[in-house]
N, C-alpha and C positions, 0 to 999 in steps of 0.2 A: 338223499340220493338213492335211487332204487337199483342202480347199475349192478352192484355187487350181488345183491339178492337175486336180481333178474338172471344173471349169468349162472348162478348156482342152480336155480330152479330150471332154467333152460337146459342145463347139462344133465339134470336128473332123469334117469331111465325109469319110467313108470312100471310098477309091479303088476298091475292088472288093468282091466278095462276102466274101472272107476277112476284110477289114478291117471290113466291116459286122457280121459275126458276132463277131469278136474285140472290137470296140468294145462291143457289147452285153454280152458276158461280162465285160469289164474294168469297165464301169460298175456292173454288178450286184455284182461282187466288192467293189469299192470301197465301195459303199453298205452292204455287210454286214460289212466288216472295217476297223475304224478303224486297225488296225496294218499296213495294206497298204504303207506307206512303209518298213517295217523288215523285216529278215531274221528277226525273231522270229516272223513269220508263216511257218510252215514249209511251207504249201501253195503260196502264191504271194505275190510282192511286186513292187513297181515297180522297173524298171530304165530307164536312159536311155542311148541309144546315139547314135553319130554316124557319118555317112558324111562323111569328111574328103576334100575334093577340093582340088586346087591352083587357082590363080587362073584358069588356062585351062580348068579343069574337064574335063581329059582324063586326069588321073591321080588315083588314090585311095591314101590312106595306110592301110595295114593293119598290124596287129601279129600276131606268131606267138604265140598264147596257150598258156601252159603246160598249163592244165586240158584244153583240147580238142586240143592238139598240132596246131593248124591255124592258117592265116592267116585273119584276119577283121577286122571293124569294131572300133572302140574304144567303150568305155562301161562302165557299172557300176551298182551298187546305189544307190538314192536315199538310203538310210540316214537317213531322217527329213526329207530336203529335198524339199519339194513343187514346187520349180522345176526341172522336167525339163531345160530348156535350160541352166540353170546347171550341172546335174550333167553333162550331155553335154560341155560345154566343159571343165569341170574334169577329167573323166576323159580326154578327148582329150589335154590337156596332160600329165597325170600318166603316161599310158601310152606317150607317144611322145616327150616332151621338147620338142615344138613350143611356141613362145611366141606367135607372131603368128597368131592364129586368131580368126575371127569368124563369126557365123551368116550364112548366105546371106539368110535372113529369119527372123522369129520363129515361123514356122509349123511345125507338125509335118510331117515328110516322110512318115512311115509309122508304123503301129502293128502289133504282132505279139505273139501269145502264144507263147512259146518254152519247150518242155520242156527241162529241164536234168537230165541223168542224175546219179545219186549219185556222189560222188567224195570224195576226201580233200583238205581245204584247211587249210593251217597245222597239219597233224597231227590235224585233227578231221574226223569223218565228217559229210558233208552229204547228206541224203536227196534223192531225186527231188523236184523242185518245178517251179513255173512262173514264168517271168519275164514280167510284164505290161510289155512294152517299148514305149517311145516313142522314135522316131528323128528326129534333126534333121540338116539339111545344113549342114556347116561348111566354110569356105574357109580354107586355111592357106598360109603362105609356104613354098614348096617348098625354099627355101634355108636355112630354119631347121635347126639341127643336131639330128639325131635321137638319142634316148637310150633305150636299153632299160630297162624297169622290171623288173628281174630276178625279183621276187616275182610278177609278172603275166605276163611274156612273155619270149621268147628272141630276138625280132627285131622290127624296125620298118623298113618299107620302102615307098617309093612304087612303085605298079604302074600300067602303062598300063591305062586303063579298057577299052580294046578287048582282049578276050580274058581279062579278069580272072577270069571265072567258071571258066576252066580251072584256075586256081590254087586255087580253093575246094575243099577236100577233104570238107567236111561237106555231104553231099547235102541234108540238111534245110534248110540255109541258102541253097542256090542260088536257089530261087524268091523268098526274102526279099530277097536282094541284087539279083536281076534286077529286081524290082519297084521297089526304091529307086533303082537306077541309071537305070532308064527314066524315073522321075519327075524325077530330077536332070537328065537330058538334056533333058527337056521344059522345065524351068525355065531351063536354059541357052539353049535355042532361043527361048523367049519373051522373054528378056532382049536378044537380038540385034536 
């Protein structure tokens, strides 16, 4: 059932022009595709991601993803779950091994439509498609033991937020991460 997710997305106030246009496209797609929560929709489906920061909010936890061969955020497919925050937390734990993680708040940090190039996953061909992605800000204990999820990634590591964009190898993701880090920094400053 997409109703819960649809309401949260519909109530989200876009941060900029990119989010305004992406929100409109996401809402329209959801209204016309009842299977948007599942990978069975080969054109586009919902995914939930997380920017995981430490308590001081000066480090970010990234995973080195096998499919993209690059460092990046954690997250995954909703696979029928319309609670995007639940999915983001579950994926963060599964992909990094962290146990002590909680949402900074229950609000969406950002939305993005992300093109995924065709690839082979678990021996099967996956065609080009779109991820209708919702991102949340999570806070984790930097002292938790990190654990690689070998079928997903080849590394998990805390990075200093200052200069992290130099580590990002996917050019397409740099503006996405910059927007999310800037929003997280504003939330941190507002909290002080």
